[in-house]
N, C-alpha and C positions, 0 to 999 in steps of 0.2 A: 948801269942803271938798276938800282935795287927794285925788285918787285915783291911787294908784301901782299900775301894772300890771306884773307880772313875767312876761315872755314870752320864749319861744324855741321854734321848731318842733321841736327835738330833745328827746327824752326823756333823763332821767338827767344833765342838765347842772347841776342844783343849784337849780332854780326854787323848790322848797319850802323849802330851807335859806335862800335869799335872802328869800323872802316872810315867813317866820316871824320872821327877824331884823329886817326892816324894821318889822314890826308891833311887835316887842319894843322897838325903838329909840323908836318913837313913844310907846309906853306909858310908857317910862322918862322921857320928857319931860313926862308928865302929861296927854297927850292922850286924848280919848275915841276909841278905836281899834276898827275892825272889820276882820276878816280873812275874806275869801271864798275859796272853793276850787272852781273850775270843772272841775277834773280828775277823771276817773272814779276814780282811785286814792285821792283824798281824803286825801292825806298831811298837808296843812296842817290839815284838820279833825280828823284823829286827834291831831295835835300839840296842838290846842286842848283836846281831851278829856283829855290827859295833864297839862295845865298845872295846877299846884297852886293852891288857893284863896288862898294867901298872896301869890302873885305879882301884879304889877300887872295889872289886868283888861284882857283883849282879848275883845271879843264876836265871835260868829259872824255873818258876813254870809250870810244864807240865799240862796245861789245854787245852781243846778243845771247839769248838762251842757246842758240845753235851754232854760234861762231865766236871764237875768241882769237882775235888776231894780235900780232905783236904791236906794242905801242910805238908811236913815232920816235925818231932818234933825238928830237929836240927836247925830249922829256928827261928829267934827271931822276925822278922818283915816281913810282906807280903803286897804287893800292887797288886791289880787286875784292869787291864784296861778292860772295858766292851764294848760291841757293842752298836750301836744305836738300838733303838727299843727294849731294854731289857724288857721282859715281860714273863708271864706264869711261867712254872716250873723253868726256868733259873733265872728269877727275884727272885723267892722264895728261891732257893738254895743260890744265892749270898747274899741276905739280911740275911739269916739264919747264914751265916758265918761272916758277917761284924761286926766290932766293930765301925768303923767310915766310913761315906760316904761323899766323896768330890764331889760336883756338880759344874762343870765348866759351866759358863753361860755368853753368849754374850748379849750385850744390844740391842737386836732386839726384836720387838714385837712378832715375830714368835717363837723365842727361849724362850721367857718369858712364853708364853701361853703353849707351849709344856712341859716346865719344871714344870709349875704349876700342870699340870695333873700328872706328874711323882711324884712330891712331895706328892700330895694327895694319890697316890698309896702307897708310902712308909709309910705315916701316918696310913694307914689302915692295915699295916702288923702287925702280932701279937706281934713281939718283938720291935715294933717301939719306945717304951718308953726307951729301952736300947741303941738305936742307937744314936750316936753323928753325926749330919749332919752340914756341913759347905758349904757355897757358895763361889766360887771364880770367880770374874769378869775377863773374858778373852778378851784380845785385846781391852782394854778400858782405856781411860784417866780419872782418878778420878776427874779431874777438869771440865768435860764436862756435858752438859745437859743429855746425854745418861747415864752417870754414876749416875746422880741424879735420873733418872727414874728407873734404876736398883735397887738402894738403896731403893727407895719408894716401889717397888714391894716386895723386900725381907723383908723389915721391917714389912710389913703386915703379913708375915708368921711367924714372931717370930724367924727367923733363923739368925745366924751371917754371915755377909760378911767378910771373913777372909782376903781378899786383892783384889787388882785390878792389874792385870798383863798387862803391856803395850804391844803394837804391835811393836816388835823389831826383827831385823835380828839375834840377838844373839841366840835366840832359834833355828832358822833354821840352822845356822852355827854349833852350838854345836850338834844338833841332827844328822847331817851328819857325825859326828865323834864318835857317841855313847857316848857323854858327856853331862853333865849338868852344870848349874851355879856353883854347889858345887864342880866341878872337876877342875876348873881353878883358877888362881890367883884372889882373891877378888877385887883387884883394877881394873881389866878389866871389871867387871860386877857389880860394886858397886850399881848403881841405881836399878838394877833388884833385887839384894839381899835384898835391903831395902824393896822392894815390897813383898818379900817372908817372911819377919819377922813374920807377924801375922799368916801366914799359918804354919810356923815352930813351933811357940809357941803352936798353937792348936794341932799339931801332937804330941808334947812332953807331953801334958797334959793327 
């Protein structure tokens, strides 16, 4: 059972958007998916409540701010949305469970420096050599200087940039209906699905 953790110490970088879409992608592949939300704001949990009955099912993984239990055995794929400032015993519990860690990162100097410290903390974790870590540029145009700076930073870490997701209202409109890019006709969101291709390939490996 692969467990994908979406984590970054900064708030407002797009963790819930990334988490819900990873869950939506897995569901679109026909997997038995659970989505957990360890953040006090519970954005991913709210999104699940908005999800229409006709959409591919995604179950709630019952986690809390203070307790992260193992998911049930009848689940094939798990996604966990984590809070800002993840550290201490909660950080250790999450990393102990994780198979893959997706790190959303915006191209600002503040986000980059905060994320560098977080990645250093992951590298020091005892099972770090078994974790697969991928970076996703959030709300960034790959053709800009900001994207170049982000790529320069990440390349120095030896980690892959899986994709750059543009700043678009598509994510906002879909979230309000409990949906993802993978729940609507591909022709409506073709440009965004292309940006997800590298992320999906990484998730499938």
